[in-house]
N, C-alpha and C positions, 0 to 999 in steps of 0.2 A: 467455629467447627471446621476442621480441616477434612478433606477426602484425600486418603491414600489408596493409590493404585498398585497393588503387588504383581508385579510382573517377573519375579523371581524368587528364590530362596537360596541362602548360603549357609545352612547347618554344617555342611562338608564342603571342601574345597574343589572336589572333582580332580584330584592328583594322587599320585602314591601314596598309600599309607593316611589318605585323609578323603576318602571317596566313598560313594555309595550309589547302589543301582536304583535307590529311591528317589525320584523326581522331587518328592516332597521335601528331601534331605538336600540333594543337589540338583537344582534345575538347570540341566545342560544348556550349554551356549547355543545349540543348534536347536533345541526346543524353544528357547527364549526369540530367538531370531525368527523362527517360523510360525511362531504362535501368538504368544503374549504381546512381542514388540510389534508384530505384524497387526494384530488386531486393536491394540492401543493406538496405534497412527491411522487405522481406519476410523476407530470412534472418535478420534480427535477431528478428522477431517469431516465427520458427520455432526460435530457439535456436541456429541454425548459427553465426550471429556472436554474440558477447557486447560488453558496453559497454566492456570493456578492450582490445579490438582498436583498432588506430590506424589512423584514416581518412586517406587520402592524396588532396586535391582541389585544384583550381584556385583561385588568389586570389580571394577576395570570395564563394565559395561555402560558406565553413566553417559557415555558420550553417544549413545544410541538416541539419547533423549534430551539432552542438554539444550539445543536449539530450539526446541519445542515447547518445553515446560519450564516454569521458573524455578522448581525446586526438584532435584532428584538426590535420593539418599540411598545410603546402603542398607541392606537388609539387617546387618549387624547392629546398626545405629537404630533402626526401626523397632528392633525387639526391646530396647531399652526404654522406649516411650511409654508414657501414660496414654493409653489409647481411648481411654473412657470418654465417652460423648463425640468421638470422632467416627467418621464413616470409612469402612475400610471394603475395598472390592479386591476378592481374592482371584485374580485371574489365573493363577498358577493351579489351584484346585481345580478351577472350571476346565482348564486346558487338559490336564491330565484325564479328567473323568470323561471328557468329550472326546479327545483325539486318539484315544487308545481303541475306540471303536468306530470313529469317524474321520481319520486322518488323511483319507485319500482326497485327491483334488476334485473335490466335489463342487460343480459349478452353483450349487444352491448355498455354499458358505458365504456367510454376511459378506465379508471384505471382497468376495468374487462379484457381488452383484452389481458393484460400481466401482470404477477405477479410483484409487487413492490418489490424490494429487501429488505429483511428481516432487513439488518442493516440500512434501511431508514424507512421503515414502522414501525418498534419498536423502533426507536430512539427518546428516551424523556431524558431532562436534568433531572434526579432524584436527591433528596434531599440525604442528609446523615442521615435521621433518620433510627435507627437501634435498635429497640425493642429486649429486651433479653427474655421477655415472649411471649408465644402464645396470640393470640389476635383476636377480631372480629374488622370489619369496618361496620360503619353504615352511612346511609345517610339520612339526614333530609331535606325536602323540604317545603319551606314557601314563596310563591310569590303571587302579587296579581293576576297575570295573570294564568288563569285556575286554581283558588283558590281548585277547588273539587279535584284536583289532591294532595293537600297538605297533610303533615302528622300531625295528630291531637298530641297534646302534651301529652294527657294521654296515648296514645297509644305509643308514642315513649318513654316515661318514662317506660312503661310497657315492652317494648323491652329490655331496658337497663338492668331493674332489672332481666329479665330472663337470658340474656346473662352473667350479672355478677355471677348469682348463678352456672354458668358452669366453673366459675374460669378464665374467660377470661379478659385480659386486653381490653378496648374498645376505638376506635379513631373514632370520629365523624365529618362529614363535612356537610357544607350547612350553608347559610346564617341565623344566629339566633340560630345555634346549641350550641354557647358556653355556653349558659344557663343550659345545661344539664351536663356540666363538674363538676368534683370534684378534678382533677389533681391528684387523686391518683390511681383511676382504669378506669376513663373516662377521656379522653383528647380530647380536639378540635385540630384540624390541618387544614391546608390549602390544596388546590387542589393539589399541588405539592407533597406534604407529604403523601396525601391520594394515589395518584397514586403510590408513593414509596412502600407504605405499602401493597397494594393490590399485588405487584410484588414479594412479600416476601412469603416463604413456612410457615413462623410462622402465617400467615393470615389463619386463620382456618375457619371462618364464614363470610360472608358479608350478611347483610340485607339492602335492597335498595328499591327504587321505580324506575318508569319509569320517570326519570329525568336526568338532564345532566351529572353527575359524574359517571352514570351507563355505560354509553358508553366508559368510559376509560378501561373498563375491557377488551373489543374487543382489545385492544392494549397493556394493562398493567398487565391484571389479570393472575393467575397462575391455573393449574390443581390441585392443592392439596387443593383448597378452596372450601367449601361448599357455594353456591351462590343462594340466594332466592331472587326474585324480585317480589315487589306488583305492581300489574298492576290494579289498581282502576277503570279506566274507558275502560278496554280492548284496550288501546292505540296500542297495537302491533298487533291486529288485526289477519291476517293470517301468520304472521312472514316473510312477504317480503318485508316490509317497510325499507328503507336504513336508515332513520332518527329515526326508533323507534325498534332499536335493532334488526334489520332484521338478519336471518342467514346468509345471504351472507357476513355480516361483522364481523361473529365471526371468525376471523383469527386465533385465538390460540385454536379452536375447545373446548371450555370450557362447561362444563354442567351446562347451567343455568335453574332453577327451578322456572318457572313463575307460581305465586301461587293466580292469579286473587286479589280479594279484601277480605280476610279473617279477621275476628275479632281477637283479640290477643290471645284469647285460640285456634282458628284454627290454627294460624299461628305458636304457640307453638308446637300444635300436628303435624304439617307436618314438622317441624324441627326435633323433636324427633324421628318421624318414619324415616326419612331420614338420619339422622346423628347420633343419640344416641341410637337407639333401639337395635344394634347389638353389644353395647359396654357394 
């Protein structure tokens, strides 16, 4: 008898024309990182879960768990299995039901009662990507759900042009961001590579939005990087929400510059003032 831990669902992909606002159909990256992923690592550290448990997650997110559990499988493969006689722990449904009402950074949340060991909390199966040049990491958002938070293509192109003028290589992540690459100075990477890149001191600049990959910075970011987060709709609010980059999840005590919804000229001015004015 096996025990399956469901930390995500992938009925939809979370991209244009294959998306859903229902977390039961597409369990968003930010939700997984901030709820089921975090709680799984806490329960492992407490001995409630063990490394022989089978983790079920969304494609591309396996590296969150691979160093800690012997078996990590994809949702679509799990759906094909005969589950009779096996134990299934559905953390996705539990997360949705609980955190829609109690997702603030409440000190009574179980994972906050006792610190998760660093070797578990910050355990990710990083890739072997090792750039030799200094670089920037950018995030492109383009989804059907909550499309007002998407990144305009012209805006993103202008961001790339600005960063290139600073002599940095650029690594972009996000569905559809491949179209911005030239494979000379601008490169597309998957989520695992992006997490690896932001964990490197050669990463000098990050420009992102309030979207899934940004949440990886709480676990994989480094203090040497200048981080600018565009929050078009003020999703972060008062900064207490667990699933919206709340300060309680800033485990590495990084300096996040939340810049609201600036036009490209305003964004460049903010970066210049904070990064380059004294150089």
